[in-house]
C-alpha positions as CSV (number, residue, x, y, z in Angstrom):
1,X,0.0,0.0,0.0
2,X,1.3,3.5,-0.9
3,X,2.2,5.9,1.8
4,X,0.2,9.1,2.0
5,X,1.3,11.3,4.8
6,X,-1.3,13.4,6.5
7,X,0.4,16.6,5.6
8,X,0.6,17.6,1.9
9,X,4.1,18.9,2.5
10,X,6.8,16.7,4.2
11,X,10.5,16.7,4.4
12,X,10.8,18.8,7.6
13,X,12.9,17.8,10.5
14,X,11.6,14.8,12.3
15,X,9.6,13.6,9.3
16,X,9.8,10.0,8.1
17,X,12.9,9.2,6.0
18,X,11.2,6.9,3.4
19,X,8.0,7.0,1.5
20,X,6.5,4.8,-1.3
21,X,4.2,6.1,-4.1
22,X,2.8,4.9,-7.3
23,X,4.5,7.8,-9.2
24,X,7.3,10.1,-8.1
25,X,7.8,13.3,-10.1
26,X,11.0,15.4,-9.9
27,X,10.0,19.0,-10.7
28,X,6.7,20.8,-10.5
29,X,6.7,23.1,-13.6
30,X,4.0,23.0,-16.3
31,X,5.0,19.4,-17.1
32,X,5.5,18.1,-13.6
33,X,2.5,19.5,-11.8
34,X,0.1,18.7,-14.6
35,X,1.4,15.1,-14.7
36,X,1.0,14.9,-10.9
37,X,-2.6,16.1,-10.9
38,X,-3.6,13.8,-13.8
39,X,-2.0,10.8,-12.1
40,X,-3.8,11.6,-8.8
41,X,-7.1,12.0,-10.7
42,X,-6.6,8.5,-12.0
43,X,-6.3,7.1,-8.5
44,X,-2.5,6.9,-8.2
45,X,-0.6,8.0,-5.2
46,X,1.8,10.8,-6.1
47,X,4.9,12.4,-4.5
48,X,6.6,15.4,-6.1
49,X,10.0,17.0,-5.5
50,X,10.7,20.7,-5.9
51,X,13.7,22.8,-4.9
52,X,11.8,26.1,-5.5
53,X,8.2,27.1,-5.4
54,X,5.7,24.8,-7.2
55,X,5.0,26.0,-10.7
56,X,8.5,25.9,-12.1
57,X,10.2,28.6,-14.2
58,X,7.0,29.5,-16.0
59,X,5.0,30.6,-12.9
60,X,7.9,31.8,-10.8
61,X,10.6,33.3,-13.0
62,X,9.4,33.2,-16.6
63,X,6.1,33.7,-18.4
64,X,3.9,34.9,-15.5
65,X,6.2,37.5,-13.8
66,X,7.5,38.7,-17.2
67,X,4.0,39.3,-18.5
68,X,3.1,41.1,-15.3
69,X,6.0,43.5,-15.9
70,X,5.0,43.9,-19.5
71,X,1.5,44.9,-18.4
72,X,3.1,47.6,-16.2
73,X,5.2,48.7,-19.2
74,X,2.0,48.9,-21.3
75,X,0.3,51.1,-18.7
76,X,3.3,53.4,-18.5
77,X,3.2,53.6,-22.3
78,X,-0.5,54.5,-22.3
79,X,0.0,57.3,-19.8
80,X,2.8,58.7,-22.0
81,X,0.3,58.8,-24.9
82,X,-2.6,60.2,-22.7
83,X,-2.7,63.5,-24.5
84,X,-3.4,61.7,-27.7
85,X,-6.7,60.7,-26.1
86,X,-7.5,64.1,-24.7
87,X,-6.3,63.2,-21.2
88,X,-3.9,65.4,-19.3
89,X,-1.7,63.7,-16.7
90,X,0.5,65.8,-14.4
91,X,3.2,64.6,-12.0
92,X,3.2,61.0,-13.3
93,X,5.9,58.8,-11.7
94,X,6.6,55.3,-12.8
95,X,8.0,53.3,-9.9
96,X,10.0,50.3,-11.2
97,X,10.4,48.7,-7.8
98,X,6.6,48.8,-7.3
99,X,6.2,47.1,-10.7
100,X,8.6,44.3,-9.7
101,X,6.8,43.9,-6.4
102,X,3.5,43.6,-8.2
103,X,5.0,41.0,-10.5
104,X,6.3,38.9,-7.6
105,X,2.9,39.0,-5.9
106,X,1.3,37.7,-9.1
107,X,3.8,34.9,-9.3
108,X,3.3,34.1,-5.6
109,X,-0.4,33.9,-6.1
110,X,0.0,31.5,-9.0
111,X,2.4,29.3,-7.0
112,X,-0.1,29.1,-4.1
113,X,-2.7,28.0,-6.6
114,X,-0.5,25.0,-7.6
115,X,0.0,24.2,-3.9
116,X,-3.7,24.3,-3.4
117,X,-4.2,21.9,-6.3
118,X,-1.7,19.5,-4.7
119,X,-3.6,19.6,-1.4
120,X,-6.9,19.1,-3.2
121,X,-5.6,16.1,-5.1
122,X,-3.7,14.6,-2.1
123,X,-0.3,15.0,-3.8
124,X,2.6,15.1,-1.4
125,X,5.2,17.8,-1.9
126,X,8.8,17.2,-0.8
127,X,10.8,20.5,-0.7
128,X,14.4,19.9,-1.6
129,X,16.7,18.7,-4.4
130,X,15.9,15.3,-5.9
131,X,18.5,13.0,-7.5
132,X,18.0,9.5,-8.9
133,X,19.4,6.5,-7.0
134,X,17.8,4.0,-9.3
135,X,15.1,4.0,-11.9
136,X,12.6,3.6,-9.2
137,X,14.2,5.6,-6.4
138,X,14.7,9.3,-5.7
139,X,16.7,10.8,-2.9
140,X,15.5,14.2,-1.6
141,X,17.9,16.5,0.3
142,X,16.0,19.2,2.1
143,X,16.2,21.3,5.2
144,X,14.9,18.4,7.3
145,X,17.5,16.0,6.1
146,X,17.5,13.2,3.5
147,X,14.3,11.4,2.4
148,X,14.0,8.5,0.0
149,X,11.1,8.1,-2.3
150,X,10.3,4.8,-3.9
151,X,8.1,4.6,-7.0
152,X,6.0,1.5,-7.7
153,X,4.9,2.6,-11.2
154,X,7.3,5.2,-12.5
155,X,9.7,8.1,-11.8
156,X,9.0,11.1,-14.0
157,X,11.7,13.7,-14.7
158,X,10.3,17.2,-15.2
159,X,13.3,19.2,-14.1
160,X,12.8,22.0,-16.6
161,X,15.4,24.5,-17.8
162,X,17.8,27.2,-16.6
163,X,19.3,30.3,-18.2
164,X,22.2,29.8,-20.5
165,X,25.2,32.0,-20.9
166,X,28.0,32.5,-23.5
167,X,31.2,30.6,-23.1
168,X,33.5,32.3,-20.6
169,X,30.8,34.6,-19.3
170,X,29.5,34.0,-15.7
171,X,26.1,35.2,-14.7
172,X,26.5,36.7,-11.3
173,X,23.0,38.4,-11.1
174,X,24.8,41.7,-10.3
175,X,26.4,43.1,-13.4
176,X,25.6,40.1,-15.7
177,X,22.1,39.0,-15.0
178,X,19.7,36.4,-16.3
179,X,16.0,36.6,-16.9
180,X,15.6,35.0,-13.4
181,X,17.5,37.8,-11.9
182,X,15.8,40.5,-14.0
183,X,12.3,39.6,-12.7
184,X,13.3,39.9,-9.1
185,X,15.6,42.9,-9.0
186,X,13.8,46.0,-7.8
187,X,16.7,48.3,-8.8
188,X,16.6,49.4,-12.5
189,X,20.0,50.1,-14.2
190,X,20.7,53.4,-15.9
191,X,21.8,51.5,-19.0
192,X,21.7,47.8,-20.0
193,X,22.9,45.7,-23.0
194,X,20.6,42.8,-23.8
195,X,22.5,40.0,-25.5
196,X,20.1,37.9,-27.5
197,X,17.0,39.3,-29.3
198,X,14.7,36.4,-29.1
199,X,11.3,36.6,-27.3
200,X,13.0,37.0,-23.8
201,X,15.5,39.6,-25.0
202,X,13.0,41.9,-26.8
203,X,10.4,41.7,-24.0
204,X,12.9,42.8,-21.3
205,X,14.2,45.5,-23.7
206,X,10.6,46.7,-23.9
207,X,10.1,46.7,-20.1
208,X,13.4,48.5,-19.3
209,X,12.9,51.1,-22.0
210,X,9.4,51.9,-20.7
211,X,11.0,52.9,-17.4
212,X,13.6,55.1,-19.0
213,X,16.6,52.7,-19.1
214,X,19.0,53.2,-22.0
215,X,18.8,49.9,-23.9
216,X,21.0,48.3,-26.5
217,X,19.9,45.0,-28.0
218,X,22.5,42.7,-29.6
219,X,21.7,39.8,-31.8
220,X,24.2,37.5,-33.6
221,X,21.7,36.6,-36.4
222,X,20.7,39.0,-39.2
223,X,17.4,40.1,-37.5
224,X,15.7,40.2,-34.1
225,X,13.2,37.5,-33.2
226,X,14.8,35.4,-35.9
227,X,12.4,32.4,-35.6
228,X,9.5,34.7,-36.6
229,X,8.6,35.7,-40.1
230,X,10.8,38.5,-41.7
231,X,7.9,40.8,-41.8
232,X,7.4,40.4,-38.0
233,X,11.1,41.1,-37.3
234,X,11.0,44.2,-39.5
235,X,7.9,45.6,-37.8
236,X,9.2,45.0,-34.3
237,X,12.6,46.5,-35.3
238,X,10.8,49.7,-36.4
239,X,8.6,49.8,-33.3
240,X,11.5,49.3,-30.8
241,X,13.8,51.7,-32.7
242,X,11.2,54.4,-32.5
243,X,11.1,54.0,-28.7
244,X,14.8,54.7,-28.5
245,X,16.2,51.2,-28.3
246,X,19.5,50.7,-30.1
247,X,19.5,47.5,-32.1
248,X,22.6,45.8,-33.5
249,X,22.1,42.6,-35.5
250,X,24.7,40.3,-37.1
251,X,27.2,41.0,-34.2
252,X,28.9,38.3,-32.2
253,X,30.0,38.9,-28.6
254,X,33.7,38.1,-28.0
255,X,33.9,39.1,-24.3
256,X,32.1,40.6,-21.4
257,X,34.3,42.2,-18.8
258,X,33.5,44.2,-15.6
259,X,34.3,47.9,-15.2
260,X,34.5,50.0,-12.1
261,X,31.0,51.3,-12.8
262,X,29.5,48.6,-15.0
263,X,30.5,46.3,-17.8
264,X,32.1,46.4,-21.3
265,X,31.0,44.1,-24.1
266,X,33.4,43.5,-27.0
267,X,31.9,42.4,-30.3
268,X,33.0,42.1,-33.9
269,X,30.7,45.1,-34.5
270,X,32.1,47.5,-31.9
271,X,32.5,48.1,-28.1
272,X,29.5,48.7,-25.8
273,X,29.4,49.8,-22.2
274,X,26.5,49.7,-19.8
275,X,25.7,49.4,-16.1
276,X,24.4,45.9,-16.6
277,X,24.2,43.1,-19.1
278,X,21.1,40.8,-19.5
279,X,22.1,37.4,-20.9
280,X,19.1,36.3,-23.1
281,X,20.8,33.7,-25.3
282,X,18.4,30.9,-24.5
283,X,17.9,28.2,-21.9
284,X,19.6,24.8,-21.1
285,X,18.1,21.6,-19.7
286,X,18.5,21.2,-15.9
287,X,20.0,17.7,-16.0
288,X,23.2,18.2,-14.0
289,X,23.1,16.6,-10.5
290,X,20.0,14.6,-11.2
291,X,21.9,11.3,-11.2
292,X,21.4,10.5,-14.8
293,X,25.1,9.7,-15.5
294,X,25.3,7.0,-12.8
295,X,22.3,5.2,-14.4
296,X,23.8,5.3,-17.8
297,X,21.0,7.4,-19.3
298,X,21.8,8.5,-22.9
299,X,22.2,12.3,-23.3
300,X,22.3,14.5,-26.4
301,X,23.4,18.1,-26.2
302,X,22.5,18.2,-22.6
303,X,19.1,16.7,-23.1
304,X,17.8,13.3,-22.2
305,X,17.3,11.0,-25.2
306,X,13.8,9.5,-25.0
307,X,11.5,7.2,-27.0
308,X,8.4,8.4,-28.8
309,X,6.5,7.6,-25.6
310,X,8.8,9.7,-23.4
311,X,10.5,6.6,-21.9
312,X,14.2,6.8,-20.9
313,X,15.9,3.6,-21.8
314,X,14.7,0.4,-20.2
315,X,12.6,0.4,-17.0
316,X,10.2,2.8,-15.4
317,X,11.9,6.2,-15.9
318,X,10.1,8.8,-17.9
319,X,11.0,12.3,-19.1
320,X,8.5,15.2,-19.5
321,X,11.1,17.9,-20.3
322,X,12.1,17.2,-23.9
323,X,10.8,19.2,-26.9
324,X,9.8,22.8,-27.0
325,X,10.4,25.0,-23.9
326,X,7.0,26.8,-24.0
327,X,4.6,25.9,-21.2
328,X,1.9,24.4,-23.4
329,X,3.9,21.5,-24.7
330,X,5.2,20.3,-21.3
331,X,1.6,20.5,-20.1
332,X,0.5,18.1,-22.9
333,X,3.4,15.8,-22.1
334,X,2.4,15.9,-18.4
335,X,-1.2,14.9,-19.1
336,X,0.2,12.0,-21.2
337,X,2.6,10.9,-18.5
338,X,-0.1,11.1,-15.9
339,X,-2.3,8.6,-17.7
340,X,0.4,6.2,-18.8
341,X,2.8,7.9,-21.0
342,X,2.1,8.5,-24.7
343,X,2.6,12.2,-25.2
344,X,1.9,11.8,-29.0
345,X,-1.8,11.7,-28.2
346,X,-1.6,15.4,-27.2
347,X,-1.0,16.6,-30.7
348,X,-3.9,18.7,-32.2
349,X,-6.2,17.1,-34.6
350,X,-5.2,17.5,-38.2
351,X,-6.4,20.8,-39.6
352,X,-6.7,22.6,-36.3
353,X,-4.7,25.7,-35.5
354,X,-1.9,25.4,-32.9
355,X,0.1,28.3,-31.4
356,X,3.7,28.2,-32.3
357,X,5.0,31.3,-30.5
358,X,4.0,34.6,-28.9
359,X,6.0,37.7,-28.2
360,X,4.3,40.2,-25.8
361,X,5.2,43.6,-27.0
362,X,3.6,46.7,-28.4
363,X,2.7,45.6,-31.0
364,X,2.5,41.9,-29.9
365,X,3.6,39.2,-32.3
366,X,2.3,35.7,-32.6
367,X,2.5,32.7,-34.9
368,X,0.1,29.8,-35.5
369,X,0.0,27.1,-38.1
370,X,-2.2,24.1,-39.0
371,X,-1.3,20.6,-37.8
372,X,-1.0,18.2,-40.7
373,X,-0.6,14.5,-40.8
374,X,2.8,13.2,-41.5
375,X,4.0,11.6,-44.7
376,X,2.0,8.5,-45.7
377,X,-0.9,9.6,-43.5
378,X,-2.8,11.7,-46.0
379,X,-1.1,15.0,-45.3
380,X,2.1,17.0,-45.6
381,X,4.8,16.9,-43.0
């Protein structure tokens, strides 16, 4: 019989050191918590491990707090254009610290919502860092000591991602910051260089510029938001340039070095100085320290190699972290994992629209396409 502690959160000092569940999930982001809830709804006992707040990067450090900041930036922009609508505003003051505080409160409310869903579905949360000891066993190191979780059905990896940096550049969250640091720092810089002009880079450039920060946006590829259509890139370039953001494309960063009052960025297109640098060159899989190497799990460019069903090698280990980094795809994988594992069933029906990307700016940019059957199934790939 599976162990279901009376408290929905265990791992504190004096708690039992071993528990058994049908399913153990490492990580509670959009993939992990959806998988946990679905498994619990199907009558399975579920234990989840999280070293931060439930909700993962999306709820705590990514989509949700960033969009809250972008909403603040939009309101500031509207006030600046108030006279266009016949409205006179005197003595307006845009408080960046207050905007960050509001953003954090929004993220905190969402994380509490996930915690409520865990309690509602009798899912046991173990705060701490989880590492695999076998394909059916997870060791959790938390403030209360070490706890071992045994899985009778499966262990699900949903460890998510973390900010990447350029080779030789250390993110210290002081002069060189990541998106994680940007959403929680209440002090705005006088000037900032954003390295990387994908969705994350241009969104933060928009936020900082709305609050009067001098922004320079650097992109190694020939245009900003390079995965979008060229027309979208051109429109966003015009829009951001009109707002006073300096955009440099086709430039590669060779070094980032600290100065007495900031940082200097050397590129093949010139030298740039600013008070801070925001590293927005993408995200990497959180696979270090999980215990994959000891189990002989195959890796590819830092990601876990999985089958079409999300299985990792032989046994009862599953991964819900592969594929696109947007929240919607891990949620689909999570639902598949919670009911037994085939994430392919989550694909939209042929002919239905599916969202491919969304950049929250003024103007916003989005991309959808139709899902078609693969070759040999009556449709184009």
